[in-house]
Every structure is written in structure tokens, then in C-alpha cells.
N, C-alpha and C positions, 0 to 999 in steps of 0.2 A: 128670314129668321137668323138672329145672330145666333154664336155658339154660346153659351151658358160654360164655363170651364169650372171646374167644382173638385176639390182636393178631397176625394175620398177618405174613410177610414179604415174601408172591404182589403181585405188580405184575405189569402189563401195559397193551395197548397196542390202540389199535382200527387196524384194519387196512380194505381192501376186502372188504366182506363179510363180516368177519369181525372175532378177536378173540386178541390175543395173549396167552397169560399166562405166566408164569417164575417158576417155584418155586425151593427149595432146593435140587432134585435135576434136575429139568426144567425143560424149555421144552414148550407146547404150542402149537400153532396152530390155531382152528375158523377152517372159511369155510364158510357155506353156497353152494352148485354152485346154476347156474343152474339145474338139474330137481328143485330143493329138498333134495336130498340133504345132509346136514353132513359134510364132511370133514376128520380129523385128525390132525395133525401133531407127533407127540410124541418131544421128542431129549433124552437124558440132557443135561446140564451142568453144569459147577463152575466158579463164580467164581477167577478169577486172584487174585483177594484170599486164598482158600485156599491159595494154594504160599506165600506167604512173608507173615512177621507185618509186616514195614514196609507191606506193601499194604493191610495191615490198621489202618493209625495212623491217627486223626481228622482229616481235609481231603483227605486222599490217599485213602483210598479212596472219598472222594465223588468224584472227577474220574474213579477207573478205575470206579466206578460208573457216571457218566453217558455215558463212549463207549463201555460195556459195552451200556446199553440201545438206545445209539445205535444200534449195530450188530444188536443183536438183534430192534430194531426194525425195521431195515430190511430185511433179513433175513425177517420175519414178513411185510413189506409186500410181495417181493416174490414169494415163496410163494403168497399170495391173488392177486397178479396174473394167476397165470396162468388164475385157474377166472374171470376175467371177459372176455365173449361183448366181442373187439374182431375187425376184419381182419384178418389175416393180412398182413405186408407181405414182397417177397423181400428177404432181406440184403442189404446194400451190400457194396460191394468190403471196405473197411475192417471193418464186422464179419465176412464168413469174412477175413480177416486175423489179426484179433483170436483167431478162436476157432483156429487154423490153427496160431498162434503160441505159444498160452495152454493151450486142452487145459481140460482139468479145473478148471482152476485159473483158469478166465476168469469164474467166476459170484462168486471170493472178489474176484475184484479189480473189480470191477462193487459188489461190497458196500462195500469200504472206498474207494474211489472217490467214491461215492456220499455216505458217510458225511464223507469230509472236502471233499467238495462242500458239503455239508451244511452243515459248523462253518462254514467260510470264509461263505458267506454271509449265514450269522445274525451273525456276529460285524458281520461288514460294515454288515450292516443295522441290527443293533440295539445293538452297542458303539462303530462305528469310527462311522458315519453323523451319531450326536447331537454326537460329542464335535468335528467337524468343522463342522456346521453353529453349533456355540455361537461356535467359536473364530472363526467368518468375524465374526458379530454383538458378538462377546466386546466391542470397544473401542466401543460404545455402550450397555454394561451397567453393567460396575463390572468393577475388577480384585481384588475380594475372590474368591479362590479356592474360598468356601467354596461363596457363592453362587454362583457360575459352576458348580461341581459339581452342585450343587440343580438348577438349568437343565438342566444338560445329562441327569440323570437324571428330570425330569418331562417331557421330550422325548423322552427314553428310553421311556418309559412307556406316553407319547401312540402314538408308532408300534407298539408290538407294538400295543396294544389298536384301533388303527388297522388293523392287517392282520389281526388276529381277525375283528375284527367283518366287514369285506372278504370272506375267504375262507366264513365262516360261513354266505354266504348264495347259494355253488355247494351245488347238486342233491345232488352226488357228495358234497360235505365234506358236509354235513345228517344224510347217512347214515353215513355215518365217527364223526361227533359223540352220533349212536343208540346206533353198538356201545360207543361211551364211555362213556356211559352205563347201559350194558345191565354194562361188567366193572364198572364203579364199582359197580353193586347186586349183581350179583355176591360180588363180596370183603367187601360191608358184611355178607350174608344170611351167608357164612361166619363173620366175625365175631363177628357176634349170636350164633353156636351153633346156627343154624336149620339146618333138613336143606334142601340146596341142590334147590328146586323152581322154578318159574315162578311159583307163586302167594305164595312166601313172599319170593323175589326183589324181585317187583313191590313191593312195598309199603316196602323201602328208598328212602334218597333218595340223586339220582341223583350228589350230588356228595360227594367224598371229599379227607379233609388229607393224605392223600399222593399228591399226580399227581402229574405232569410238565406241569401246566398251573400249581400251586401253584408248582412249583421253579423255573418261569422266571421268576416276577415276583419271586419272592425273592431269585431271582439279581439283578435289576433295583437291589430296594432294600440288597440287601446293597453292590452298587453304588458306592450314593449314597455312606454313611457310608466306605466302605476309601477311594475315591478323595477323595472331603473331606478326606484328611487330605494330600493330597500337592499341594507349588504348582502356577500351570497357570505355565511358564516357557515355553513353545514347542508348535506343535501337533505339533513329529514325536517329542518326548520324551514330549507327555501320551498320543499314540499307543502310545509300546514298552511307556508306563508300562500302557497301560491292559490290552496284548497279554501283556505280563508278569506281570499279576496274577491274570490270568483263573482259573488255579487254584485262587487262593487264596480267589476269588471263589467258584467252585463248591464245594467243598470247604465253606469254611464254611454257604453255603445246603441245600446237601448233611445236615451237623448239623441245620441248621435244621429241616427237611422229617422226617426221621430222628425227631428229639423231637416234634412233631406228629403224627405217627403212632403216635407207641409210645405216647402218654399224654394222656389228655385230663381235662384240668383250665383255670384261669379262665386263666394264659397262653398255653398252646397252643392254647386257642379264638382268641385275641387274634391268634395268628403264624398259622394256619389263616385267620380269618375273611377278609380280600382275595384271599385265593387262592382259594378257597369262592364268592365272590362271579363273580371272573374265569369257575371254571367252568360259570355258567350260560350262557356265548355257547358254549364249549368242547364243554359234554353237552347231550343233545337224550335225551327220554323215547323210550325203545326201545318197540317192541314183543313183545309174547310168541313171536317167534321168533328176535328179536333173544338175545333174554335166554336161549333154550333152546341157540345157540351157544355163549354165553357161560360157561353153567354145563359144556358140552361140553369146553372150555378148561378153568376151574379143576377140574373134576375129575381130571384129568388128570395135574395139578402137585402135590397135594394130597399131601404124605409121610404114609408108614404113621404112622413118631414124629414127633409134636408138637413133639418137642424138638428135631427139629432144624429147626424152624420158625419162627425167632425171629427179633422185629423187633430 
């Protein structure tokens, strides 16, 4: 029987000893517990983009999708952390006070606080820090705003690459990157129309054009292009315009990654190539047990009707 390739909308992320997969109708997190058993948590979900046609518009849908992905990834990470062997500490008075005041809502508060904090730190390190550093040496370089923007963008990418290179040296992160590779291989196996088995997934490439790592790199390249149209007035205005245009940058980047994931031609291969190179840092070759976890997560979110799974 001929294989029927299928460009899926299913995506995911690696967590601690596991993989989260998000399909059109459900989100699943599969985690390998210390005793070797795989635990699977599946929840039905629908994107808020489906509730209002305005949220489906280009650019806007990218911003919504990015925030939703961060929330789901944080929830999956917190779920996986429950199965990691760590010494339990006595809750502090502040922890007890929060639990008493918020009750069942505490977990949601922690999740959204974590997402917002991650966004603030990421924007500060990768968006604003390069702007401020270039402004300091601006008088020694040039007054040409295009050259300054390019220099700022190159510095931004350098900081990002340096950060990834450093965290990739951590043993725990290396395992997370293996699960990241397992996630990509499993999705590639499904898209190739092959049965989801460890042997089939093992033969697939661990790099995938529709990846969060590639998205972040595209964000930085797109920011160089968009920001180059703005004049360099002063650091305050520069900072405000960077923050104001971030949703536009994220939205445009989403459309590019969507294009690269949906089609395979000369143009999309060019667009995908830098991100694929970067994934050589953020993914590692998984072992069979890690592929088994990714496959369990994937199978749980595949819709019965493939028409529901359109990218």
C-alpha cells in the first residue's frame, strides 16, 4: 500500500522525561516515571482562535497561538515535574498563605505568572538588552539607523545562540533536547504516512521546519527587517517602539513558520534552513524509550477525522 503523506497541524514540546503533543482537539503529556512506566495525561482543548473570526486573521492568530503554546508548555512542564525525584521541602508561610487564599486557583495563577515572567525575561534579554547595548556604543559606530538596527539584530542573535549553547551543556537539558528530537521524529513519521512505531520513527530526521526554536530565530530576523524602517531617535522611544511592534513581529514570524511547515519547495527550504541548523543545538538523537514516550503522546491527539487536522 502506498504511503499517504499528510502535513499535520500537531505540534508539541519536550518536558522533563516526556513529551507534550497538541492536536486540533486534545493535548497529551506522556512522561516516563522513575519506575519505567509511561503515564499519559490527555485533555480536550480548543484554541480560542476558533471562537472568533477576528482571532483567525493573519498576524493576530500568530500572537494568540504563541501565547497559548507557552501556557500549554508550562502546564505540561509542571505536570512532568510531579514525577521527578526531588526532596520535598516543608511549605513556607508564604506558600501556605497563597494556598489558603487562592485554593484550587493557585495552580492557574502559578502557570500564568510563570508565562508572564518568562515573557518579561525573554523580552528583556533578547529584545531590549541588545537595543540598550547598541545605544551605549552608538556614538562610536554610526548615526545610520539601518546599520544600527542590523548591528542590534546581529547582537540579538549572538546572545540567543550563546544562551542556547550554554544551556545545552547542562545534563538535564541534554535529556530534554533528546525528547525534543523524539518529538520531531515522531511527527515526521506521522507526516510520512508511516505506522507510528519506534523502528519507523528512528529512521526520521530529528530536525523539523515547524519548530519553536526555528520560530524564535525567525522572530529575530523579522525584527531586523521591521525595526530597520524606524529611525533611531533616543533610547526611550526605541524601547517603546520595540515593545509596541513585538506582536507584529511575532505575528509575521508565525505566518512564515506556518508557510514553511505547510509546503515543501525551494522557497520554504531556504526559509527553514537557518532554523534547522539551530535545531542541531536544541535537539539530540533520542533513544528507543524516549521515542516510545513521544509516540504515546502523539497517538493520543491524532483526530479520527484527518480533515480536522489541517495545517
